[in-house]
C-alpha positions as CSV (number, residue, x, y, z in Angstrom):
1,M,0.0,0.0,0.0
2,S,1.3,3.5,-0.9
3,N,2.0,6.1,1.7
4,S,1.5,9.0,-0.8
5,M,0.5,12.4,0.5
6,T,-0.9,15.4,-1.2
7,S,-0.2,19.1,-0.6
8,E,-2.1,22.1,-1.9
9,I,-1.0,25.6,-2.8
10,K,-3.8,28.1,-3.4
11,V,-3.7,31.5,-5.1
12,K,-6.7,33.7,-4.6
13,V,-7.2,36.6,-7.1
14,T,-9.5,39.5,-6.2
15,L,-10.5,41.4,-9.4
16,D,-11.9,44.9,-9.9
17,E,-14.9,45.6,-12.2
18,N,-12.6,45.4,-15.3
19,R,-11.2,42.0,-14.2
20,I,-7.8,43.6,-13.3
21,P,-6.2,42.0,-10.2
22,E,-6.6,44.2,-7.2
23,K,-5.4,41.7,-4.6
24,L,-3.5,38.5,-4.6
25,T,-3.2,36.1,-1.7
26,W,-1.6,32.7,-1.4
27,T,-1.9,29.8,1.0
28,A,0.5,26.8,1.5
29,R,-0.5,25.3,4.8
30,D,2.3,22.7,4.7
31,G,4.7,25.6,4.5
32,G,3.0,27.6,7.2
33,V,1.6,30.2,4.9
34,E,-2.0,31.3,5.3
35,A,-3.6,34.0,3.0
36,E,-0.4,35.9,2.6
37,E,-0.7,39.0,0.4
38,S,1.4,39.4,-2.7
39,K,1.7,41.9,-5.5
40,A,2.7,39.4,-8.2
41,V,2.6,35.7,-9.1
42,L,4.4,34.0,-12.0
43,L,3.4,30.4,-12.4
44,S,4.8,28.0,-15.0
45,I,3.5,24.5,-15.5
46,W,5.1,22.0,-17.9
47,D,2.6,20.2,-20.1
48,H,4.6,17.0,-20.9
49,K,2.1,15.8,-23.5
50,A,2.2,19.0,-25.6
51,K,5.9,19.7,-24.7
52,E,5.1,23.3,-23.8
53,T,4.9,25.6,-20.8
54,M,1.5,26.8,-19.6
55,R,1.8,30.1,-17.7
56,I,-0.2,32.3,-15.4
57,D,1.4,35.8,-14.9
58,L,-0.5,38.1,-12.6
59,W,0.3,41.3,-10.8
60,T,-1.9,43.8,-9.0
61,K,-2.5,47.2,-10.5
62,D,-0.7,48.8,-7.7
63,M,2.5,46.8,-8.1
64,P,5.3,49.3,-8.2
65,V,7.5,49.2,-11.3
66,D,10.7,49.2,-9.3
67,E,9.5,46.2,-7.3
68,M,8.5,44.4,-10.5
69,K,12.0,44.9,-11.9
70,Q,13.4,43.5,-8.6
71,F,10.9,40.6,-8.7
72,F,12.0,39.7,-12.2
73,H,15.6,39.8,-11.3
74,Q,15.2,37.6,-8.3
75,T,13.0,35.2,-10.4
76,L,15.7,34.9,-13.1
77,V,18.4,34.2,-10.4
78,A,16.2,31.5,-8.8
79,M,15.5,30.0,-12.3
80,T,19.3,29.9,-12.9
81,D,19.9,28.1,-9.6
82,T,17.0,25.7,-10.4
83,F,18.3,25.1,-13.9
84,Q,21.8,24.2,-12.6
85,R,20.4,21.8,-9.9
86,A,18.0,20.2,-12.4
87,T,20.4,19.7,-15.3
88,G,23.9,19.8,-13.9
89,D,24.8,22.1,-16.8
90,E,27.4,24.3,-15.1
91,K,28.4,26.1,-18.3
92,M,24.9,27.3,-19.2
93,A,24.1,28.1,-15.6
94,A,27.2,30.4,-15.6
95,T,26.0,32.0,-18.8
96,M,22.6,32.6,-17.2
97,K,24.2,34.1,-14.1
98,D,26.1,36.5,-16.3
99,F,22.8,37.6,-17.9
100,C,21.3,38.0,-14.4
101,D,24.2,40.3,-13.5
102,Y,23.8,42.2,-16.8
103,F,20.1,42.5,-16.2
104,A,20.6,43.9,-12.6
105,E,23.3,46.3,-13.9
106,K,21.2,47.7,-16.7
107,L,18.2,48.2,-14.4
108,E,20.5,49.7,-11.8
109,L,19.4,47.2,-9.2
110,I,22.9,46.7,-7.9
111,K,25.1,49.7,-7.4
């Protein structure tokens, strides 16, 4: 008999009258997160049958642009780390890290 478990992550999106996100909250009870507010969510899901990425990209209308730039930079850095761990491709991971550094420099995120 299998001892499999399930875990659930929920994202709640509150929309305005024009269906623009006003508020985002997320819950991951196994991680101790309960209805935490966020200004942006980027979710990628791999469809192995179609061999393509399905995406949900949401941000609230009051998400500051400077925070969005920082969010993207941190996401790119995290994706670089994940790519390296998942593939073991050190050379490409180093190239991706160089791009992350370039991205941060051009957006003046790092002084």
